[in-house]
The first five atom37 places (N, CA, C, CB, O) and aatype in JSON, in Angstrom:
{
  "aatype": [12, 10, 3, 9, 10, 19, 5, 14, 1, 1, 2, 0, 15, 0, 0, 16, 1, 13, 13, 11, 1, 10, 14, 11, 7, 10, 1, 18, 11, 14, 11, 1, 10, 19, 16, 3, 7, 10, 1, 15, 18, 7, 19, 0, 8, 1, 6, 19, 1, 14, 6, 19, 1, 5, 1, 19, 15, 1, 18, 10, 2, 2, 1, 0, 6, 2, 15, 8, 1, 14, 16, 1, 7, 1, 6, 1, 5, 12, 5, 1, 13, 11, 15, 14, 5, 5, 0, 5, 1, 13, 10, 15, 0, 8, 0, 12, 9, 18, 7, 8, 13, 1, 14, 1, 1, 8, 10, 12, 12, 0, 8, 7, 18, 1, 1, 0, 1, 3, 2, 0, 13, 1, 19, 17, 11, 1, 6, 16, 4, 19, 5, 19, 0, 7],
  "atom_mask": [
    [1, 1, 1, 1, 1],
    [1, 1, 1, 1, 1],
    [1, 1, 1, 1, 1],
    [1, 1, 1, 1, 1],
    [1, 1, 1, 1, 1],
    [1, 1, 1, 1, 1],
    [1, 1, 1, 1, 1],
    [1, 1, 1, 1, 1],
    [1, 1, 1, 1, 1],
    [1, 1, 1, 1, 1],
    [1, 1, 1, 1, 1],
    [1, 1, 1, 1, 1],
    [1, 1, 1, 1, 1],
    [1, 1, 1, 1, 1],
    [1, 1, 1, 1, 1],
    [1, 1, 1, 1, 1],
    [1, 1, 1, 1, 1],
    [1, 1, 1, 1, 1],
    [1, 1, 1, 1, 1],
    [1, 1, 1, 1, 1],
    [1, 1, 1, 1, 1],
    [1, 1, 1, 1, 1],
    [1, 1, 1, 1, 1],
    [1, 1, 1, 1, 1],
    [1, 1, 1, 0, 1],
    [1, 1, 1, 1, 1],
    [1, 1, 1, 1, 1],
    [1, 1, 1, 1, 1],
    [1, 1, 1, 1, 1],
    [1, 1, 1, 1, 1],
    [1, 1, 1, 1, 1],
    [1, 1, 1, 1, 1],
    [1, 1, 1, 1, 1],
    [1, 1, 1, 1, 1],
    [1, 1, 1, 1, 1],
    [1, 1, 1, 1, 1],
    [1, 1, 1, 0, 1],
    [1, 1, 1, 1, 1],
    [1, 1, 1, 1, 1],
    [1, 1, 1, 1, 1],
    [1, 1, 1, 1, 1],
    [1, 1, 1, 0, 1],
    [1, 1, 1, 1, 1],
    [1, 1, 1, 1, 1],
    [1, 1, 1, 1, 1],
    [1, 1, 1, 1, 1],
    [1, 1, 1, 1, 1],
    [1, 1, 1, 1, 1],
    [1, 1, 1, 1, 1],
    [1, 1, 1, 1, 1],
    [1, 1, 1, 1, 1],
    [1, 1, 1, 1, 1],
    [1, 1, 1, 1, 1],
    [1, 1, 1, 1, 1],
    [1, 1, 1, 1, 1],
    [1, 1, 1, 1, 1],
    [1, 1, 1, 1, 1],
    [1, 1, 1, 1, 1],
    [1, 1, 1, 1, 1],
    [1, 1, 1, 1, 1],
    [1, 1, 1, 1, 1],
    [1, 1, 1, 1, 1],
    [1, 1, 1, 1, 1],
    [1, 1, 1, 1, 1],
    [1, 1, 1, 1, 1],
    [1, 1, 1, 1, 1],
    [1, 1, 1, 1, 1],
    [1, 1, 1, 1, 1],
    [1, 1, 1, 1, 1],
    [1, 1, 1, 1, 1],
    [1, 1, 1, 1, 1],
    [1, 1, 1, 1, 1],
    [1, 1, 1, 0, 1],
    [1, 1, 1, 1, 1],
    [1, 1, 1, 1, 1],
    [1, 1, 1, 1, 1],
    [1, 1, 1, 1, 1],
    [1, 1, 1, 1, 1],
    [1, 1, 1, 1, 1],
    [1, 1, 1, 1, 1],
    [1, 1, 1, 1, 1],
    [1, 1, 1, 1, 1],
    [1, 1, 1, 1, 1],
    [1, 1, 1, 1, 1],
    [1, 1, 1, 1, 1],
    [1, 1, 1, 1, 1],
    [1, 1, 1, 1, 1],
    [1, 1, 1, 1, 1],
    [1, 1, 1, 1, 1],
    [1, 1, 1, 1, 1],
    [1, 1, 1, 1, 1],
    [1, 1, 1, 1, 1],
    [1, 1, 1, 1, 1],
    [1, 1, 1, 1, 1],
    [1, 1, 1, 1, 1],
    [1, 1, 1, 1, 1],
    [1, 1, 1, 1, 1],
    [1, 1, 1, 1, 1],
    [1, 1, 1, 0, 1],
    [1, 1, 1, 1, 1],
    [1, 1, 1, 1, 1],
    [1, 1, 1, 1, 1],
    [1, 1, 1, 1, 1],
    [1, 1, 1, 1, 1],
    [1, 1, 1, 1, 1],
    [1, 1, 1, 1, 1],
    [1, 1, 1, 1, 1],
    [1, 1, 1, 1, 1],
    [1, 1, 1, 1, 1],
    [1, 1, 1, 1, 1],
    [1, 1, 1, 1, 1],
    [1, 1, 1, 0, 1],
    [1, 1, 1, 1, 1],
    [1, 1, 1, 1, 1],
    [1, 1, 1, 1, 1],
    [1, 1, 1, 1, 1],
    [1, 1, 1, 1, 1],
    [1, 1, 1, 1, 1],
    [1, 1, 1, 1, 1],
    [1, 1, 1, 1, 1],
    [1, 1, 1, 1, 1],
    [1, 1, 1, 1, 1],
    [1, 1, 1, 1, 1],
    [1, 1, 1, 1, 1],
    [1, 1, 1, 1, 1],
    [1, 1, 1, 1, 1],
    [1, 1, 1, 1, 1],
    [1, 1, 1, 1, 1],
    [1, 1, 1, 1, 1],
    [1, 1, 1, 1, 1],
    [1, 1, 1, 1, 1],
    [1, 1, 1, 1, 1],
    [1, 1, 1, 1, 1],
    [1, 1, 1, 0, 1]
  ],
  "atom_positions": [
    [[0.85, -1.17, 0.0], [0.0, 0.0, 0.0], [0.9, 1.23, 0.0], [-0.97, 0.0, 1.22], [1.81, 1.35, 0.81]],
    [[0.63, 2.14, -0.9], [1.47, 3.33, -1.02], [0.9, 4.54, -0.31], [1.68, 3.65, -2.46], [1.65, 5.33, 0.27]],
    [[-0.41, 4.71, -0.35], [-0.99, 5.9, 0.26], [-2.47, 5.69, 0.5], [-0.76, 7.14, -0.63], [-3.1, 4.81, -0.09]],
    [[-3.02, 6.51, 1.38], [-4.45, 6.49, 1.66], [-4.95, 7.92, 1.49], [-4.76, 5.95, 3.1], [-4.36, 8.86, 2.0]],
    [[-6.04, 8.06, 0.76], [-6.65, 9.38, 0.59], [-8.15, 9.23, 0.77], [-6.3, 9.99, -0.81], [-8.81, 8.53, 0.0]],
    [[-8.69, 9.88, 1.79], [-10.12, 9.8, 2.08], [-10.83, 10.85, 1.23], [-10.42, 10.03, 3.61], [-10.5, 12.04, 1.28]],
    [[-11.81, 10.4, 0.44], [-12.56, 11.3, -0.41], [-14.03, 10.91, -0.37], [-12.02, 11.29, -1.87], [-14.36, 9.73, -0.19]],
    [[-14.92, 11.87, -0.52], [-16.35, 11.55, -0.43], [-16.88, 10.76, -1.63], [-17.15, 12.81, -0.28], [-17.91, 10.09, -1.51]],
    [[-16.2, 10.82, -2.78], [-16.68, 10.13, -3.97], [-15.57, 9.3, -4.59], [-17.23, 11.14, -5.0], [-14.39, 9.54, -4.34]],
    [[-15.95, 8.32, -5.39], [-14.98, 7.5, -6.11], [-15.17, 7.72, -7.61], [-15.14, 5.98, -5.75], [-15.33, 6.76, -8.37]],
    [[-15.15, 8.98, -8.04], [-15.35, 9.29, -9.45], [-14.0, 9.58, -10.11], [-16.32, 10.5, -9.63], [-12.96, 9.45, -9.47]],
    [[-14.02, 9.96, -11.39], [-12.79, 10.17, -12.15], [-11.96, 11.31, -11.58], [-13.11, 10.44, -13.6], [-10.73, 11.2, -11.53]],
    [[-12.58, 12.4, -11.16], [-11.79, 13.52, -10.62], [-11.13, 13.14, -9.29], [-12.68, 14.77, -10.43], [-10.0, 13.57, -9.03]],
    [[-11.81, 12.36, -8.46], [-11.21, 11.9, -7.2], [-10.03, 10.96, -7.48], [-12.26, 11.19, -6.32], [-9.0, 11.05, -6.83]],
    [[-10.19, 10.06, -8.45], [-9.12, 9.14, -8.81], [-7.93, 9.89, -9.4], [-9.62, 8.08, -9.8], [-6.78, 9.56, -9.11]],
    [[-8.19, 10.89, -10.22], [-7.11, 11.7, -10.8], [-6.35, 12.44, -9.71], [-7.68, 12.7, -11.82], [-5.12, 12.49, -9.73]],
    [[-7.07, 13.01, -8.76], [-6.44, 13.71, -7.64], [-5.53, 12.74, -6.86], [-7.52, 14.31, -6.69], [-4.42, 13.1, -6.47]],
    [[-6.01, 11.53, -6.65], [-5.23, 10.53, -5.92], [-3.98, 10.13, -6.71], [-6.09, 9.29, -5.62], [-2.89, 10.05, -6.13]],
    [[-4.12, 9.88, -8.01], [-2.97, 9.47, -8.82], [-1.92, 10.57, -8.94], [-3.43, 9.05, -10.2], [-0.74, 10.28, -9.07]],
    [[-2.34, 11.83, -8.9], [-1.37, 12.93, -8.94], [-0.63, 13.05, -7.63], [-2.07, 14.25, -9.27], [0.55, 13.39, -7.61]],
    [[-1.3, 12.77, -6.53], [-0.69, 12.88, -5.2], [0.24, 11.7, -4.93], [-1.78, 12.96, -4.12], [1.24, 11.85, -4.22]],
    [[-0.06, 10.54, -5.47], [0.62, 9.3, -5.14], [2.14, 9.32, -5.32], [0.05, 8.22, -5.97], [2.84, 8.92, -4.39]],
    [[2.7, 9.76, -6.45], [4.15, 9.63, -6.64], [4.99, 10.65, -5.87], [4.47, 9.74, -8.08], [6.22, 10.56, -5.9]],
    [[4.38, 11.6, -5.18], [5.15, 12.65, -4.52], [6.05, 12.1, -3.41], [4.22, 13.69, -3.95], [7.13, 12.65, -3.17]],
    [[5.64, 11.05, -2.74], [6.45, 10.5, -1.65], [7.35, 9.35, -2.07], [0.0, 0.0, 0.0], [8.09, 8.83, -1.24]],
    [[7.31, 8.95, -3.34], [8.1, 7.81, -3.8], [9.48, 8.23, -4.27], [7.37, 7.08, -4.92], [9.67, 9.33, -4.78]],
    [[10.44, 7.32, -4.09], [11.8, 7.57, -4.59], [12.05, 6.83, -5.89], [12.83, 7.16, -3.56], [13.15, 6.9, -6.44]],
    [[11.06, 6.13, -6.39], [11.21, 5.35, -7.61], [9.95, 5.5, -8.46], [11.49, 3.88, -7.3], [8.92, 5.97, -7.98]],
    [[10.05, 5.09, -9.72], [8.89, 5.11, -10.6], [8.26, 3.72, -10.59], [9.28, 5.55, -12.06], [8.95, 2.73, -10.82]],
    [[6.96, 3.64, -10.33], [6.32, 2.32, -10.33], [6.27, 1.73, -11.73], [4.9, 2.41, -9.75], [6.12, 2.45, -12.72]],
    [[6.39, 0.39, -11.81], [6.31, -0.29, -13.1], [4.88, -0.67, -13.45], [7.18, -1.53, -13.08], [4.49, -0.66, -14.61]],
    [[4.11, -0.99, -12.41], [2.71, -1.35, -12.67], [1.85, -0.87, -11.52], [2.55, -2.87, -12.86], [2.32, -0.63, -10.41]],
    [[0.58, -0.74, -11.81], [-0.4, -0.24, -10.87], [-1.52, -1.28, -10.79], [-0.94, 1.17, -11.3], [-2.14, -1.61, -11.8]],
    [[-1.78, -1.78, -9.59], [-2.83, -2.78, -9.4], [-4.02, -2.1, -8.76], [-2.33, -3.98, -8.53], [-3.91, -1.53, -7.68]],
    [[-5.16, -2.17, -9.43], [-6.38, -1.55, -8.92], [-7.52, -2.54, -9.02], [-6.72, -0.25, -9.7], [-7.42, -3.57, -9.69]],
    [[-8.62, -2.22, -8.34], [-9.81, -3.03, -8.51], [-10.49, -2.6, -9.81], [-10.78, -2.89, -7.28], [-9.94, -1.8, -10.55]],
    [[-11.66, -3.11, -10.07], [-12.31, -2.88, -11.36], [-13.04, -1.56, -11.52], [0.0, 0.0, 0.0], [-13.8, -1.41, -12.47]],
    [[-12.83, -0.62, -10.62], [-13.53, 0.66, -10.72], [-13.11, 1.39, -12.0], [-13.23, 1.53, -9.47], [-11.92, 1.6, -12.23]],
    [[-14.07, 1.78, -12.82], [-13.77, 2.37, -14.12], [-13.09, 3.74, -14.01], [-15.04, 2.51, -14.92], [-12.32, 4.12, -14.9]],
    [[-13.35, 4.47, -12.95], [-12.73, 5.79, -12.84], [-11.21, 5.69, -12.68], [-13.33, 6.54, -11.65], [-10.51, 6.64, -13.01]],
    [[-10.69, 4.55, -12.18], [-9.24, 4.38, -12.1], [-8.62, 4.32, -13.49], [-8.9, 3.11, -11.31], [-7.53, 4.83, -13.71]],
    [[-9.32, 3.69, -14.43], [-8.82, 3.63, -15.8], [-8.74, 5.01, -16.43], [0.0, 0.0, 0.0], [-7.76, 5.32, -17.12]],
    [[-9.74, 5.83, -16.2], [-9.75, 7.2, -16.73], [-8.57, 7.99, -16.16], [-11.09, 7.91, -16.39], [-7.84, 8.64, -16.89]],
    [[-8.4, 7.91, -14.84], [-7.31, 8.65, -14.19], [-5.96, 8.11, -14.62], [-7.45, 8.57, -12.66], [-5.01, 8.88, -14.81]],
    [[-5.85, 6.81, -14.78], [-4.59, 6.2, -15.21], [-4.17, 6.7, -16.58], [-4.7, 4.68, -15.23], [-3.02, 7.06, -16.79]],
    [[-5.11, 6.72, -17.52], [-4.79, 7.21, -18.88], [-4.42, 8.68, -18.87], [-5.98, 6.98, -19.82], [-3.61, 9.12, -19.69]],
    [[-5.0, 9.44, -17.97], [-4.74, 10.88, -17.93], [-3.42, 11.22, -17.23], [-5.88, 11.58, -17.23], [-2.68, 12.08, -17.7]],
    [[-3.13, 10.56, -16.13], [-1.99, 10.95, -15.28], [-0.77, 10.09, -15.51], [-2.39, 10.88, -13.82], [0.33, 10.63, -15.63]],
    [[-0.9, 8.77, -15.59], [0.23, 7.86, -15.68], [0.07, 6.85, -16.81], [0.41, 7.12, -14.36], [0.01, 5.65, -16.54]],
    [[-0.01, 7.28, -18.07], [-0.23, 6.31, -19.15], [0.97, 5.39, -19.38], [-0.55, 7.04, -20.44], [0.8, 4.32, -19.96]],
    [[2.18, 5.79, -18.94], [3.37, 4.96, -19.17], [3.45, 3.78, -18.21], [4.62, 5.8, -19.04], [4.2, 2.83, -18.47]],
    [[2.72, 3.81, -17.11], [2.73, 2.74, -16.12], [1.67, 1.72, -16.5], [2.49, 3.29, -14.69], [0.53, 2.08, -16.79]],
    [[2.04, 0.45, -16.49], [1.1, -0.61, -16.85], [0.08, -0.8, -15.73], [1.86, -1.93, -17.13], [0.44, -0.9, -14.56]],
    [[-1.18, -0.84, -16.08], [-2.24, -1.01, -15.09], [-2.78, -2.43, -15.16], [-3.38, 0.01, -15.32], [-3.1, -2.93, -16.24]],
    [[-2.86, -3.08, -14.01], [-3.46, -4.41, -13.9], [-4.77, -4.25, -13.14], [-2.5, -5.44, -13.19], [-4.78, -3.75, -12.01]],
    [[-5.84, -4.67, -13.73], [-7.15, -4.55, -13.1], [-7.61, -5.96, -12.73], [-8.19, -3.85, -14.05], [-7.83, -6.81, -13.59]],
    [[-7.74, -6.18, -11.44], [-8.21, -7.47, -10.96], [-8.71, -7.32, -9.54], [-7.09, -8.53, -11.03], [-8.09, -6.63, -8.72]],
    [[-9.8, -7.95, -9.24], [-10.28, -7.88, -7.87], [-9.52, -8.83, -6.97], [-11.77, -8.18, -7.81], [-9.64, -8.75, -5.74]],
    [[-8.73, -9.74, -7.53], [-7.95, -10.68, -6.73], [-6.53, -10.19, -6.48], [-7.91, -12.02, -7.39], [-5.98, -10.43, -5.4]],
    [[-5.93, -9.52, -7.45], [-4.56, -9.03, -7.27], [-4.49, -7.94, -6.21], [-4.0, -8.5, -8.59], [-3.43, -7.7, -5.64]],
    [[-5.6, -7.29, -5.96], [-5.64, -6.19, -5.01], [-5.88, -6.67, -3.57], [-6.73, -5.21, -5.41], [-6.0, -5.85, -2.67]],
    [[-5.95, -7.98, -3.35], [-6.29, -8.51, -2.03], [-5.29, -8.1, -0.96], [-6.37, -10.01, -2.08], [-5.7, -7.82, 0.17]],
    [[-4.0, -8.04, -1.28], [-3.01, -7.66, -0.27], [-3.27, -6.25, 0.23], [-1.58, -7.77, -0.85], [-3.18, -5.98, 1.43]],
    [[-3.59, -5.33, -0.68], [-3.88, -3.96, -0.27], [-5.17, -3.9, 0.54], [-3.99, -3.03, -1.49], [-5.26, -3.18, 1.54]],
    [[-6.17, -4.65, 0.12], [-7.43, -4.65, 0.86], [-7.26, -5.23, 2.25], [-8.5, -5.43, 0.09], [-7.85, -4.74, 3.21]],
    [[-6.46, -6.27, 2.38], [-6.22, -6.87, 3.7], [-5.43, -5.95, 4.61], [-5.5, -8.2, 3.55], [-5.56, -6.03, 5.83]],
    [[-4.62, -5.08, 4.03], [-3.86, -4.15, 4.88], [-4.78, -3.12, 5.53], [-2.78, -3.43, 4.05], [-4.39, -2.45, 6.48]],
    [[-6.02, -2.99, 5.02], [-6.99, -2.05, 5.61], [-7.74, -2.66, 6.79], [-7.98, -1.59, 4.56], [-8.46, -1.95, 7.49]],
    [[-7.59, -3.96, 7.03], [-8.36, -4.62, 8.09], [-8.12, -4.0, 9.46], [-8.02, -6.09, 8.13], [-9.1, -3.77, 10.18]],
    [[-6.87, -3.72, 9.87], [-6.69, -3.09, 11.19], [-7.35, -1.71, 11.26], [-5.21, -2.96, 11.5], [-7.83, -1.3, 12.32]],
    [[-7.35, -1.0, 10.14], [-7.98, 0.32, 10.11], [-9.48, 0.2, 10.33], [-7.69, 1.03, 8.77], [-10.07, 0.98, 11.08]],
    [[-10.08, -0.77, 9.69], [-11.52, -0.96, 9.85], [-11.87, -1.33, 11.29], [-12.04, -2.04, 8.9], [-12.87, -0.86, 11.84]],
    [[-11.04, -2.17, 11.91], [-11.26, -2.52, 13.32], [-11.13, -1.31, 14.22], [0.0, 0.0, 0.0], [-11.92, -1.13, 15.15]],
    [[-10.14, -0.49, 13.95], [-9.94, 0.73, 14.74], [-11.13, 1.68, 14.56], [-8.62, 1.44, 14.34], [-11.58, 2.31, 15.52]],
    [[-11.62, 1.77, 13.33], [-12.77, 2.65, 13.06], [-14.0, 2.18, 13.84], [-13.07, 2.7, 11.55], [-14.72, 2.99, 14.42]],
    [[-14.24, 0.87, 13.85], [-15.37, 0.33, 14.62], [-15.2, 0.63, 16.11], [-15.51, -1.19, 14.4], [-16.16, 1.0, 16.79]],
    [[-13.98, 0.47, 16.6], [-13.7, 0.71, 18.01], [-13.96, 2.17, 18.38], [-12.25, 0.33, 18.33], [-14.46, 2.46, 19.47]],
    [[-13.63, 3.08, 17.47], [-13.83, 4.51, 17.72], [-15.27, 4.92, 17.41], [-12.84, 5.34, 16.88], [-15.62, 6.09, 17.58]],
    [[-16.08, 3.98, 16.97], [-17.47, 4.25, 16.59], [-17.54, 5.29, 15.47], [-18.29, 4.72, 17.81], [-18.25, 6.29, 15.55]],
    [[-16.78, 5.01, 14.45], [-16.71, 5.84, 13.24], [-15.88, 7.09, 13.47], [-18.11, 6.23, 12.78], [-15.77, 7.6, 14.58]],
    [[-15.31, 7.57, 12.38], [-14.59, 8.83, 12.44], [-15.61, 9.96, 12.42], [-13.58, 8.97, 11.26], [-16.66, 9.84, 11.79]],
    [[-15.32, 11.03, 13.09], [-16.28, 12.13, 13.2], [-16.33, 12.99, 11.95], [-15.94, 12.99, 14.4], [-17.35, 13.63, 11.67]],
    [[-15.24, 12.99, 11.18], [-15.21, 13.79, 9.96], [-14.2, 13.17, 8.99], [-14.85, 15.27, 10.26], [-13.34, 12.41, 9.42]],
    [[-14.3, 13.47, 7.7], [-13.3, 12.98, 6.75], [-11.89, 13.47, 7.06], [-13.68, 13.39, 5.34], [-10.91, 12.77, 6.82]],
    [[-11.78, 14.7, 7.6], [-10.46, 15.24, 7.95], [-9.82, 14.42, 9.07], [-10.58, 16.72, 8.37], [-8.62, 14.15, 9.04]],
    [[-10.62, 14.04, 10.06], [-10.09, 13.23, 11.15], [-9.65, 11.87, 10.62], [-11.15, 13.07, 12.27], [-8.6, 11.36, 11.02]],
    [[-10.43, 11.29, 9.75], [-10.07, 10.0, 9.16], [-8.77, 10.12, 8.38], [-11.19, 9.49, 8.24], [-7.91, 9.25, 8.49]],
    [[-8.62, 11.17, 7.58], [-7.4, 11.36, 6.79], [-6.17, 11.5, 7.67], [-7.54, 12.58, 5.88], [-5.14, 10.9, 7.4]],
    [[-6.28, 12.3, 8.74], [-5.15, 12.48, 9.66], [-4.75, 11.15, 10.3], [-5.51, 13.5, 10.76], [-3.57, 10.8, 10.33]],
    [[-5.74, 10.42, 10.79], [-5.44, 9.15, 11.44], [-4.84, 8.15, 10.46], [-6.7, 8.57, 12.07], [-3.83, 7.51, 10.76]],
    [[-5.47, 8.0, 9.3], [-5.03, 6.99, 8.34], [-3.66, 7.29, 7.76], [-6.03, 6.87, 7.23], [-2.88, 6.36, 7.53]],
    [[-3.34, 8.54, 7.53], [-2.02, 8.89, 7.0], [-0.92, 8.52, 7.99], [-1.94, 10.39, 6.68], [0.09, 7.94, 7.6]],
    [[-1.12, 8.83, 9.26], [-0.13, 8.49, 10.27], [-0.11, 6.99, 10.53], [-0.41, 9.24, 11.58], [0.96, 6.4, 10.67]],
    [[-1.27, 6.37, 10.59], [-1.36, 4.94, 10.89], [-0.68, 4.1, 9.82], [-2.82, 4.53, 11.03], [-0.01, 3.12, 10.15]],
    [[-0.85, 4.47, 8.56], [-0.26, 3.69, 7.47], [1.26, 3.67, 7.56], [-0.7, 4.26, 6.12], [1.89, 2.64, 7.33]],
    [[1.85, 4.8, 7.89], [3.31, 4.87, 7.99], [3.82, 4.04, 9.17], [3.77, 6.32, 8.13], [4.81, 3.31, 9.04]],
    [[3.17, 4.15, 10.3], [3.6, 3.41, 11.49], [3.38, 1.91, 11.28], [2.84, 3.89, 12.74], [4.24, 1.11, 11.63]],
    [[2.24, 1.53, 10.72], [1.94, 0.13, 10.48], [2.96, -0.48, 9.53], [0.51, -0.02, 9.9], [3.43, -1.6, 9.75]],
    [[3.3, 0.25, 8.47], [4.3, -0.25, 7.53], [5.69, -0.35, 8.15], [0.0, 0.0, 0.0], [6.48, -1.21, 7.75]],
    [[5.99, 0.51, 9.09], [7.3, 0.49, 9.76], [7.48, -0.79, 10.56], [7.45, 1.7, 10.69], [8.57, -1.36, 10.58]],
    [[6.43, -1.25, 11.21], [6.52, -2.45, 12.05], [6.17, -3.74, 11.32], [5.63, -2.3, 13.23], [6.27, -4.81, 11.9]],
    [[5.76, -3.66, 10.08], [5.42, -4.85, 9.31], [6.32, -4.95, 8.07], [3.92, -4.83, 8.9], [5.89, -4.62, 6.97]],
    [[7.55, -5.41, 8.26], [8.4, -5.59, 7.07], [7.79, -6.66, 6.17], [9.86, -5.97, 7.48], [6.95, -7.45, 6.61]],
    [[8.21, -6.69, 4.96], [7.61, -7.6, 3.98], [8.12, -9.01, 4.23], [7.94, -7.15, 2.53], [9.06, -9.47, 3.59]],
    [[7.47, -9.69, 5.15], [7.9, -11.0, 5.65], [8.03, -12.02, 4.53], [6.93, -11.5, 6.69], [8.93, -12.86, 4.57]],
    [[7.17, -11.97, 3.56], [7.19, -12.96, 2.49], [8.44, -12.87, 1.62], [5.96, -12.81, 1.63], [8.71, -13.77, 0.83]],
    [[9.21, -11.79, 1.76], [10.43, -11.62, 0.96], [11.7, -11.88, 1.78], [10.47, -10.21, 0.38], [12.8, -11.73, 1.25]],
    [[11.56, -12.28, 3.05], [12.72, -12.4, 3.93], [12.83, -13.8, 4.51], [12.64, -11.39, 5.06], [11.86, -14.54, 4.61]],
    [[14.05, -14.11, 4.89], [14.26, -15.32, 5.68], [14.04, -14.94, 7.14], [15.71, -15.92, 5.44], [13.98, -13.76, 7.48]],
    [[13.94, -15.94, 8.01], [13.57, -15.71, 9.4], [14.56, -14.8, 10.12], [13.48, -17.03, 10.14], [14.14, -13.89, 10.85]],
    [[15.86, -15.02, 9.94], [16.83, -14.18, 10.66], [16.8, -12.73, 10.16], [18.26, -14.75, 10.51], [17.0, -11.81, 10.95]],
    [[16.57, -12.52, 8.87], [16.45, -11.16, 8.34], [15.21, -10.46, 8.86], [0.0, 0.0, 0.0], [15.22, -9.26, 9.13]],
    [[14.13, -11.24, 8.98], [12.87, -10.68, 9.51], [13.05, -10.25, 10.96], [11.73, -11.71, 9.39], [12.61, -9.17, 11.35]],
    [[13.68, -11.11, 11.77], [13.9, -10.76, 13.18], [14.79, -9.53, 13.3], [14.54, -11.94, 13.93], [14.54, -8.66, 14.14]],
    [[15.81, -9.44, 12.47], [16.7, -8.29, 12.5], [15.95, -7.01, 12.1], [17.91, -8.52, 11.56], [16.15, -5.95, 12.7]],
    [[15.09, -7.1, 11.09], [14.32, -5.94, 10.65], [13.34, -5.48, 11.74], [13.55, -6.26, 9.36], [13.19, -4.28, 11.97]],
    [[12.69, -6.43, 12.4], [11.77, -6.07, 13.49], [12.52, -5.45, 14.66], [10.99, -7.32, 13.97], [12.06, -4.45, 15.22]],
    [[13.68, -6.01, 15.03], [14.47, -5.44, 16.12], [14.89, -4.02, 15.78], [15.72, -6.3, 16.4], [14.82, -3.12, 16.62]],
    [[15.31, -3.81, 14.54], [15.72, -2.48, 14.11], [14.53, -1.51, 14.13], [16.32, -2.54, 12.7], [14.69, -0.36, 14.53]],
    [[13.35, -1.97, 13.71], [12.16, -1.11, 13.72], [11.83, -0.67, 15.14], [10.97, -1.83, 13.1], [11.51, 0.5, 15.37]],
    [[11.9, -1.58, 16.09], [11.6, -1.22, 17.48], [12.69, -0.31, 18.06], [11.46, -2.48, 18.35], [12.39, 0.58, 18.85]],
    [[13.94, -0.53, 17.67], [15.03, 0.32, 18.14], [14.83, 1.76, 17.63], [16.4, -0.23, 17.68], [14.99, 2.72, 18.39]],
    [[14.5, 1.9, 16.37], [14.25, 3.22, 15.79], [13.05, 3.88, 16.47], [14.02, 3.12, 14.27], [13.08, 5.07, 16.77]],
    [[11.98, 3.1, 16.7], [10.78, 3.63, 17.34], [11.11, 4.16, 18.74], [9.68, 2.55, 17.43], [10.68, 5.26, 19.1]],
    [[11.85, 3.39, 19.51], [12.22, 3.82, 20.87], [13.08, 5.08, 20.83], [12.97, 2.69, 21.61], [12.88, 5.99, 21.64]],
    [[14.02, 5.13, 19.89], [14.89, 6.3, 19.79], [14.09, 7.55, 19.39], [16.02, 6.04, 18.76], [14.3, 8.62, 19.96]],
    [[13.19, 7.42, 18.42], [12.45, 8.57, 17.91], [11.37, 9.05, 18.87], [11.82, 8.22, 16.58], [11.03, 10.24, 18.89]],
    [[10.82, 8.13, 19.67], [9.77, 8.53, 20.61], [10.32, 8.79, 22.02], [8.69, 7.47, 20.66], [9.57, 9.11, 22.94]],
    [[11.63, 8.64, 22.17], [12.31, 8.88, 23.45], [11.74, 7.99, 24.56], [12.17, 10.37, 23.86], [11.56, 8.43, 25.69]],
    [[11.47, 6.75, 24.23], [10.96, 5.81, 25.23], [12.13, 5.36, 26.1], [10.26, 4.58, 24.55], [13.17, 4.94, 25.6]],
    [[11.96, 5.47, 27.4], [12.98, 5.03, 28.35], [12.66, 3.61, 28.79], [13.06, 5.99, 29.57], [11.54, 3.32, 29.23]],
    [[13.65, 2.73, 28.68], [13.47, 1.35, 29.09], [13.94, 1.21, 30.54], [14.26, 0.37, 28.15], [15.07, 1.58, 30.86]],
    [[13.08, 0.69, 31.41], [13.45, 0.5, 32.82], [14.46, -0.62, 32.94], [12.2, 0.19, 33.69], [14.31, -1.67, 32.31]],
    [[15.5, -0.4, 33.73], [16.45, -1.49, 33.9], [17.76, -1.09, 34.34], [0.0, 0.0, 0.0], [18.63, -1.94, 34.5]]
  ]
}
């Protein structure tokens, strides 16, 4: 998952706005874009990123959809977000933190995964100034 953008509609102008915002935080150019079957994504893709290959499948997008599961649970726990702005603030911060602690396990061996998790917690403690008792 690269980014989350909360919008009231899923039309072509909303998709175009999202596709224009998407590459600003990336250090590389994507080779392909996986989306669900929403037609407005095709319109925005042709307008903003025609050089990137688009794959449309409701199954290829499952990894991105599953990454939203903790967000949905949090939303239920909070009894819905009070406004779209509040949802955007929470989701933008949550996505970065969630990705920091969830290295791509399927691409690593066990010792590399443990090292990546240890490093993530070390960075988190350093950046948040958490003091360890001992």
